[in-house]
C-alpha positions in Angstrom: 15.2 -26.4 5.3 13.4 -23.2 4.7 15.3 -19.9 4.8 14.1 -16.6 6.2 15.8 -13.2 6.1 14.8 -10.7 8.7 15.7 -7.0 8.8 15.8 -6.2 12.5 15.0 -9.1 14.8 17.1 -7.9 17.8 14.5 -6.0 19.7 10.8 -5.9 20.6 8.6 -8.1 18.4 11.5 -9.1 16.1 12.9 -11.4 18.8 9.6 -13.2 18.9 9.5 -13.5 15.1 13.0 -15.0 15.0 12.1 -17.4 17.8 9.0 -18.5 16.0 10.8 -19.1 12.7 13.6 -21.1 14.5 10.9 -23.2 16.3 9.4 -24.0 12.9 12.8 -25.1 11.6 13.8 -22.2 9.5 17.4 -21.2 8.8 17.3 -17.6 9.9 19.5 -14.7 8.8 19.1 -11.4 10.6 20.3 -8.2 8.9 21.2 -5.5 11.4 23.6 -2.6 11.9 25.4 -4.8 14.4 24.9 -2.4 17.3 22.4 -4.4 19.4 23.3 -7.7 20.9 20.7 -10.5 20.4 19.9 -13.7 22.4 20.2 -16.2 19.5 23.8 -17.4 19.8 24.8 -19.7 17.0 21.1 -20.3 16.0 21.1 -17.5 13.4 23.4 -16.0 10.8 24.1 -12.3 11.1 24.7 -9.9 8.3 25.8 -6.3 9.2 24.4 -3.8 6.8 23.2 -0.2 6.6 19.7 -0.5 5.2 19.8 3.1 3.9 22.8 2.2 1.6 21.2 0.6 -1.5 24.5 -0.5 -3.0 25.5 -2.1 0.3 22.3 -4.0 0.5 22.5 -5.2 -3.1 26.1 -6.5 -2.5 25.3 -8.2 0.8 22.4 -10.2 -0.6 23.4 -10.5 -4.3 23.7 -14.3 -4.5 21.1 -15.5 -2.0 17.4 -16.4 -2.0 14.9 -17.0 0.8 11.5 -18.5 1.3 10.4 -15.4 3.1 11.8 -12.0 3.8 10.6 -9.8 6.7 11.6 -6.2 6.5 10.8 -4.8 10.0 12.9 -1.7 9.7 11.1 -0.3 6.7 10.6 3.2 8.0 9.9 5.1 4.7 8.4 4.6 1.3 12.0 4.8 -0.1 13.0 1.9 2.2 10.1 -0.1 0.8 11.0 0.7 -2.8 14.6 -0.2 -2.2 13.7 -3.6 -0.6 11.2 -4.4 -3.4 13.9 -3.6 -6.0 16.8 -5.4 -4.4 14.8 -8.5 -3.4 12.8 -8.9 -6.6 13.1 -12.6 -7.6 15.0 -13.5 -4.4 12.2 -15.0 -2.5 10.2 -18.2 -3.3 7.2 -17.1 -1.3 6.9 -13.5 -0.3 8.5 -10.3 0.7 6.8 -8.9 3.8 7.4 -5.2 4.3 6.3 -4.6 7.9 5.8 -1.3 9.6 4.4 -3.2 12.5 3.9 -6.9 13.0 1.9 -8.6 15.7 4.1 -11.6 16.6 1.2 -13.8 17.7 -0.3 -13.7 14.2 2.8 -14.1 12.0 2.2 -15.0 8.4 4.5 -18.0 7.9 4.6 -19.7 4.5 
């Protein structure tokens, strides 16, 4: 089963992204602050993390790899640099840094 990590995924277009990945048979992990409920029940794994804390991110995802990573809460160039550094070598296909994603045209590996 393919694995996907999504930063965000609890609001707006992120919900559609998660649903599309689940429909395609992905094992989905969502990384959030844990402040917003989501509709996914037991269908996803949740990791609570502060995306602005580089060491916290590195620890939370130290021993994992994914087929694709979507970073939908990449709000600054520093966020992008942190994600690229932490996830270097941790994805088999691609790391997608998204400032905006149109859910009907997702790029799935």
